[in-house]
C-alpha positions as CSV (number, residue, x, y, z in Angstrom):
1,M,21.8,-3.0,-17.3
2,D,23.2,0.5,-16.9
3,P,20.3,2.8,-15.8
4,A,21.8,5.7,-17.6
5,A,21.9,3.7,-20.9
6,S,18.2,4.4,-21.6
7,G,18.7,8.1,-21.2
8,K,15.3,8.3,-19.4
9,S,14.8,9.8,-15.9
10,F,13.5,8.1,-12.8
11,V,11.0,9.4,-10.2
12,A,11.4,8.7,-6.5
13,I,8.4,9.2,-4.1
14,D,9.2,9.4,-0.4
15,L,6.1,9.2,1.8
16,G,7.3,10.4,5.2
17,A,5.3,10.7,8.4
18,Q,5.5,14.5,8.4
19,S,6.3,15.4,4.8
20,C,6.4,13.7,1.4
21,R,8.9,14.4,-1.4
22,I,8.9,13.7,-5.1
23,S,12.4,13.7,-6.7
24,L,13.6,13.4,-10.3
25,L,16.8,11.5,-11.1
26,S,18.2,12.4,-14.4
27,W,21.6,12.0,-16.1
28,N,24.3,14.5,-17.0
29,R,27.1,12.8,-18.9
30,D,26.5,9.5,-17.2
31,E,26.4,11.1,-13.8
32,P,23.2,10.9,-11.8
33,V,21.6,14.2,-10.8
34,I,18.8,14.2,-8.2
35,E,16.5,17.2,-7.9
36,E,13.7,17.6,-5.4
37,I,10.7,18.6,-7.5
38,H,7.8,18.8,-5.0
39,R,7.5,18.6,-1.2
40,F,4.2,18.6,0.7
41,P,3.1,18.1,4.3
42,N,1.7,14.9,5.5
43,A,-0.3,14.8,8.8
44,P,-2.9,12.5,10.2
45,V,-6.5,13.5,10.3
46,Q,-9.0,12.7,13.0
47,T,-11.9,10.5,11.9
48,S,-14.6,8.5,13.7
49,E,-12.2,5.5,13.5
50,G,-9.3,7.5,15.0
51,L,-6.3,9.0,13.3
52,C,-5.8,8.2,9.6
53,W,-3.6,9.5,6.9
54,D,-5.3,12.0,4.5
55,I,-5.0,9.7,1.5
56,E,-6.7,12.1,-0.9
57,A,-4.1,14.9,0.0
58,V,-1.2,12.4,-0.3
59,F,-2.5,11.2,-3.7
60,A,-3.0,14.8,-4.9
61,G,0.6,15.7,-3.9
62,M,2.0,12.6,-5.6
63,M,0.1,13.5,-8.8
64,K,1.2,17.1,-8.7
65,G,4.9,16.1,-8.2
66,S,4.6,13.4,-10.9
67,R,3.2,15.9,-13.4
68,E,6.0,18.3,-12.6
69,C,8.6,15.6,-13.1
70,A,7.1,14.6,-16.5
71,A,7.3,18.3,-17.5
72,R,11.0,18.5,-16.6
73,A,11.9,15.2,-18.3
74,P,11.4,15.6,-22.1
75,E,13.5,12.4,-22.5
76,G,10.8,10.4,-20.7
77,I,10.6,8.6,-17.5
78,A,11.6,5.0,-17.1
């Protein structure tokens, strides 16, 4: 199935070791357009167990980026 056929956008979430990105893929006349919507830092935090990812901060950044994507995609997200 052609992904552009639905007309809906897609969201990509890239969880990197130093930063995370939320991108929106939409369509312009059957051509894909990718736009970085939200970028936020990702760094480990020291706990009694050692270094760990700050899961709450990562989740909050993912939610913020997802909401921004939804606001920019009135056609909906697949």
